[in-house]
N, C-alpha and C positions, 0 to 999 in steps of 0.2 A: 536536380530535383531527386525527390524521395517521395514513396509511395508507401501509404499506412495501409494494410489490411485485418479487416475484424471477419473474425470467421461465425458464422452463425446461419441461422434459419431465416427465411423472409416472414412477416406476418404477426399480428396479435397474436395471435395462438402462442408462439414461441419465445416473443418478446422478455420474458423472464426466465426462461431455461437459465439451465445451466452450462449448458452448450453455446450460448447466445452471451457469455460473456466480451468475446472479440467485439462483437458490436457495439455494447454497450462503454469502451474501453474507446474508441471512436467518438459516439456520439458524447461522452465525457471531453475528449480531447475537443472538438468541434465548438460544443459550446465554452469551453472554456478562452478558447484562443481564437473567435468570432471567424471561425469558417465561413464561408459560404454557403446558402442555402443547399440541402440534398437534391439532385438530380436525376434521372434514370439514365444511364448509359454504361455501356460495357455489358449489359446481364445485371447490372447490381446497381447501386446508388453509392453517387460520388459526389463529393465535397471540393474545394482547392480551399488553402487559404496558405501561410507563412509561420513557418516554426523556426525562431531564432534566424539565421540568417539564408535558413532554406527555403523553397518552395516545397509546399508538401500537397500531395493528393490522399485524401483518403476515400477508400472504395470499401462497400458490403457486400460483397456478390450476394444475389439474390436468385441464385441458381441452384438453393437448395446447399446444404451440408459436402455433401458426397459428389458437387460437381464444380465446388468453388474454383477449381483450376482454371476452366474455361474462364470464365470471367476474367481471371487475372493475369492470364497470357496473353487474351485481346486487350488489355489495358494497359501491358508493359508491351507491347509488339506497337503501338499505336504511339506512346511516349518514347519509342527508343529506349527503353529502360533494361537495364540486366539484374537478374538476382540478386546482384549485391545491392541491389537501388531499393529493394524489398522488405519490409518489416510488418511480420505477422501477428498477428494478437489473437490468440487461441486459448480454448480451457485445457487444462492438463490434471489427468488422473491421477498422477505419481508425486504430485504437490501437494500436501498441507491447503486446506482452506485461508488465502490471506496471505500464502509463498507466492513470491514472483520472481522468474529466473529468465536471463537473456543467451541466447544460443544463439548460433552461428551455424547451419547447417546440420548435416547428420539425418537419422532415419526418421521413420513418422511413426514411430511405437504404434502402428494398428488404427492412428487417428485417420479419419477416412477424408478430413477436409484437408490437412496435409499428407497424404496420400494421393489426391488427385493433383494438389500444388508440385509435387512429386514428377507426375507424368505430363504436366503442363509447361512446366519452366524451369525443375532439376530440381536437387535439393542444396543450394546454393542461397539460402535466403537466409536472413536473421528470423529468428520468434522470440516473442513476448509469449512467456510458459508463463498463465494465469491459473494457480492452484485452484481446485475444485473440490480434492480430496478424494478417495475411491469409496464405494457401496461395501465393499469389503468381497462380492461373490463376484468373479466376473458375467456371468448369468445375469445382474442384475444391472450391469452397467447400461445399458442401452435405455431403461427408464430412468434411470437413475438422470442421465445428462440432459435427457428431455424434460423431466418436471423443474419447476419452476424454485427456485435459493429460497430455502425455508426462514421464513420471519428471524429467528436467530443470527442469520446469514449478515441482516442489511448493513451492521455495524462494521464488518470486517472488509466488508464489499464495498461500502461508500468511499471507505479510508484507500484500498490499492485502486480505483476508479480516478479518486485524485491525486492521487499518486502520480498515479501514470500522464495524468491530465499535466502535472506542474514537470513532470520531468522530461515530457515529449519534445522541449526544444532542444535538450540533449540530446538524444535520441536519435534525432533528425540530424546532428552532426556529428553522429560516429561515437559517442562516448555513453556508454550504456555503463560505467561507472556511474557517473554523475545522475542518469536515471533510475540508477538501484537506490543509491544515496536519496534522491526525491519521495520515491515510494517507500522507502523506510522511515524517512520525519512523519510519513503521513501512519503510516501500520504500529509503528513504535516511537509515537514522539518521545523525544528529549524530555528527564524529569526536568521543573524547574530550577534554574538557578538561584531563586528566593530561598526558596526551600530550605528552614533552619534543619540540624539535625534532632533529633528528641535526646532529652538531656539523659546522661549515663545515670541512673537511681543504683546501680550495684556499688558502683566505685566510692559515689558520695558519703561523709561521712554520716553519722548519725547526727543529729543534734545532740546537744549537752542536755542531758536533764537538770532542773534546779534542785543545787542541793538543799539539802535538811538541815536546820538549825543546830549546831551542839550544842547541848545541856552544860556541860562543863567551861565553855568558854567563856570565858570575860567580859561581862558588857563593854559595849561598844562609847567611847567618852565622845559627851557631845557637846561639854563645856568649853567653852573659847579658853585659851591659856590667860588673861585677864581675870576670869571670874573663878577660876583654880588658884590665882595666887589671890587673891581675895580672900575665898573660903578659907585663907591661913591664918588670917588674919581678924574674921571672926568669932 
């Protein structure tokens, strides 16, 4: 059994925030793979389903971001899971919008949700780092992550969320490479194989221009050989 955790803050006020991209990823997975309805448990919202050959729990902690570890630790102990069974989807300031990376273990890099997880379950879990970009000023980070995604973000955001849902079965079975390929096919779809290359106009020879008639040239003979022979005897 695996448990996918999405980080965010509960309630409609925060639903569209950049900080809630982890919640959005789990909602996309649940919808695309027919998971059970969400129910309140472990200080969060829980849903159960199947991804590939794995039974998977989806958990959205509702303790607010800074206390996410409380909810995850409680659920992990109840199901007798280890940190290696946990995959956490979260926003990542250090990645450009639309970029996604998978990482196992490591530090929390100042992310308060990850900091709480480290305190309750340790660092040995897998993270799906979902890029949201950086505001460019450290002092603006808090207000930036707690603002909704801009209208201009809708395209890449939809691609990323669909890609996460596409690759979720691979991630559940431990194949992060296939998961990343699934995200990549959404974010950077391959060019159509039916598209034809544009003609090379530089190397194509110029069409020949019609030649002008030569004034000194003999007129072309139009009579048949029989007519020419008869003319000799006329």
